[in-house]
C-alpha positions as CSV (number, residue, x, y, z in Angstrom):
1,M,-3.4,7.7,16.0
2,A,-3.1,8.2,12.1
3,S,0.5,7.7,10.6
4,I,2.2,7.7,7.3
5,D,1.8,3.7,7.4
6,E,-1.8,3.8,8.1
7,V,-2.5,6.1,5.1
8,S,-0.4,4.0,3.1
9,N,-2.4,0.8,4.1
10,Y,-5.8,2.7,3.5
11,L,-4.6,3.6,0.0
12,A,-3.5,0.1,-0.8
13,K,-6.6,-1.5,0.5
14,R,-8.8,1.0,-1.3
15,I,-7.1,0.3,-4.5
16,A,-7.6,-3.5,-3.9
17,E,-11.2,-3.0,-3.5
18,V,-11.6,-1.3,-7.0
19,L,-9.2,-3.5,-8.9
20,Y,-10.5,-6.8,-7.3
21,P,-14.4,-5.9,-7.1
22,A,-15.1,-9.8,-6.1
23,G,-12.4,-9.7,-3.5
24,V,-8.7,-10.8,-4.0
25,N,-9.4,-14.3,-4.4
26,A,-11.3,-13.6,-7.6
27,S,-10.2,-12.0,-10.9
28,S,-8.9,-8.5,-11.2
29,I,-10.6,-6.0,-13.5
30,V,-7.9,-6.7,-16.4
31,T,-6.9,-10.2,-17.5
32,A,-3.7,-9.8,-15.5
33,P,-2.8,-10.3,-12.2
34,I,-2.1,-7.3,-9.9
35,K,0.3,-6.9,-6.9
36,I,-1.1,-3.9,-4.7
37,Y,1.4,-2.9,-1.7
38,P,2.6,-0.1,0.3
39,G,6.4,0.7,-0.4
40,W,8.4,0.4,-3.4
41,P,8.9,-2.5,-5.5
42,V,12.0,-4.6,-5.3
43,P,13.8,-4.3,-8.9
44,G,14.7,-8.1,-8.8
45,A,11.1,-9.0,-8.5
46,L,9.5,-6.4,-10.5
47,Q,11.1,-7.5,-14.0
48,P,10.4,-11.1,-13.9
49,D,6.9,-10.2,-13.1
50,M,6.5,-7.8,-16.1
51,D,8.1,-10.4,-18.2
52,A,5.2,-12.9,-16.7
53,G,2.5,-10.2,-17.5
54,V,1.8,-9.2,-13.8
55,V,0.8,-5.5,-12.9
56,H,2.3,-3.9,-9.7
57,V,0.7,-0.9,-8.1
58,S,2.9,0.6,-5.3
59,V,1.8,3.4,-2.7
60,W,4.8,5.5,-1.7
61,P,4.7,8.4,0.7
62,L,6.7,11.4,-0.8
63,P,9.1,13.3,1.3
64,T,6.9,16.5,0.8
65,E,4.7,17.4,4.0
66,R,2.9,20.6,5.1
67,K,1.7,21.7,8.5
68,V,-1.9,22.6,8.8
69,T,-2.9,25.0,11.2
70,T,-6.6,24.6,10.9
71,P,-8.4,21.4,12.5
72,L,-11.2,19.6,10.3
73,G,-12.9,18.7,13.5
74,R,-13.5,19.4,17.1
75,P,-10.3,19.5,19.2
76,F,-11.7,16.8,21.7
77,R,-14.3,14.3,20.5
78,R,-15.6,10.8,21.2
79,M,-14.6,8.4,18.6
80,A,-16.5,5.2,17.7
81,L,-13.2,3.0,17.1
82,S,-12.6,-0.5,17.3
83,G,-11.6,-1.1,20.8
84,Y,-13.4,2.1,21.9
85,V,-13.3,2.4,25.5
86,A,-15.9,4.2,27.4
87,G,-14.6,7.5,29.0
88,Q,-12.0,7.9,26.4
89,A,-12.0,10.9,23.8
90,V,-9.4,11.4,20.7
91,R,-7.5,14.8,20.7
92,E,-6.1,16.2,17.5
93,L,-2.5,17.0,18.4
94,K,-1.5,18.1,14.8
95,R,-2.5,18.0,11.3
96,Q,-0.5,17.6,8.1
97,I,-0.9,17.3,4.3
98,K,1.4,14.4,2.9
99,D,1.7,13.7,-0.7
100,F,1.3,9.7,-1.7
101,Q,2.6,8.6,-5.0
102,I,0.6,5.8,-6.2
103,T,2.4,4.0,-9.2
104,V,1.2,1.7,-11.7
105,W,4.0,-0.5,-13.0
106,A,2.5,-2.4,-16.1
107,P,4.1,-4.8,-19.0
108,T,1.9,-3.0,-21.5
109,P,0.8,0.4,-22.1
110,P,-3.0,-0.6,-22.3
111,L,-2.7,-2.5,-18.9
112,R,-1.0,0.7,-17.4
113,N,-3.8,2.8,-18.9
114,T,-6.7,0.8,-18.0
115,V,-5.5,0.3,-14.2
116,G,-4.4,3.8,-13.8
117,T,-7.6,5.1,-15.0
118,V,-9.5,3.1,-12.6
119,I,-7.4,3.9,-9.7
120,D,-7.5,7.5,-10.5
121,T,-11.1,7.7,-10.6
122,A,-12.0,5.6,-7.5
123,L,-9.6,7.9,-5.4
124,T,-10.6,11.1,-6.9
125,E,-14.5,10.3,-6.1
126,Q,-13.5,9.7,-2.4
127,C,-12.7,13.0,-0.8
128,H,-13.4,12.1,2.9
129,I,-11.7,8.9,4.0
130,D,-12.0,7.0,7.3
131,L,-9.0,6.2,9.4
132,R,-8.5,4.1,12.4
133,D,-8.3,6.9,14.7
134,G,-11.8,8.5,13.4
135,A,-10.6,11.9,13.2
136,P,-11.6,13.7,10.0
137,A,-9.3,13.0,6.9
138,Q,-9.4,14.4,3.3
139,M,-7.7,13.3,0.1
140,F,-7.3,15.4,-3.0
141,Y,-6.0,14.7,-6.5
142,A,-2.5,16.5,-7.2
143,R,-1.1,15.5,-10.5
144,Q,-0.3,12.1,-12.5
145,F,2.2,11.5,-15.4
146,D,3.3,8.7,-17.5
147,S,6.8,7.5,-17.9
148,D,7.9,5.1,-20.5
149,A,11.6,5.7,-20.1
150,A,11.9,1.9,-19.2
151,E,10.0,0.5,-22.1
152,N,13.2,-1.3,-23.1
153,W,12.6,-3.4,-20.2
154,H,9.1,-3.6,-20.8
155,V,8.0,-1.4,-18.0
156,Y,5.3,1.1,-18.6
157,R,4.8,3.4,-15.7
158,R,2.0,5.8,-14.4
159,D,2.3,8.0,-11.2
160,L,-0.6,9.2,-9.4
161,I,-0.1,12.0,-6.8
162,F,-2.8,12.4,-4.1
163,S,-2.5,14.7,-1.0
164,V,-4.0,13.4,2.2
165,N,-4.7,15.9,5.0
166,Y,-5.0,13.7,8.3
167,A,-4.4,14.2,12.0
168,T,-1.9,12.9,14.5
169,T,-4.1,12.1,17.3
170,Q,-4.0,11.1,21.0
171,A,-6.1,9.0,23.3
172,I,-7.1,11.0,26.4
173,S,-9.5,10.3,29.5
174,A,-12.7,12.0,29.5
175,P,-15.6,11.9,31.8
176,E,-18.8,9.8,30.7
177,V,-22.1,11.4,31.0
178,T,-24.5,8.4,32.6
179,E,-27.2,10.4,33.8
180,I,-28.8,13.9,33.2
181,A,-31.0,15.7,35.9
182,V,-33.2,18.5,35.1
183,T,-35.1,20.3,37.7
184,V,-38.4,21.8,36.3
185,N,-40.9,23.5,38.8
186,S,-39.3,21.6,41.6
187,H,-39.8,18.2,40.0
188,N,-36.6,16.3,39.4
189,L,-36.5,14.7,35.8
190,R,-34.0,12.0,35.1
191,H,-32.8,10.7,31.6
């Protein structure tokens, strides 16, 4: 079942893939280390990292949410899940569109601009996303803005807002077809 946490984790993972293309144990796309996480940064940890040249990228679910009455897929469907069990299907119970704020916290405007632009491009080009439950999900760019209000503390910020349309699902029992029998001209054919 998809949840706010699953979407936040998906976004953080996708951002890590583009900012660390060779893996998190290699260098980032900029000369600075980048910390990527779901949640909001702790002020006591953010300022020392800014002073040390570290960039933060946080993923935060905004309180805005809209109910969607039109499903993207079939109401009942078999899913190819990790841990998928034969004889189970996933049913879509409800669908919602939730806004997520991806914030780049950087010690300099050029770092903010580079990291923010790469994230914006990577997330904008990926409209259809795959969450664990296998139900169709979509992500759309909503808006972005920069904030230099904390420049006295050397924190330069870019907020990117993406709307994610995802389902709340339920695994249900479903009969499994193991054999198909067709009778043609009194001959029984089995597949």
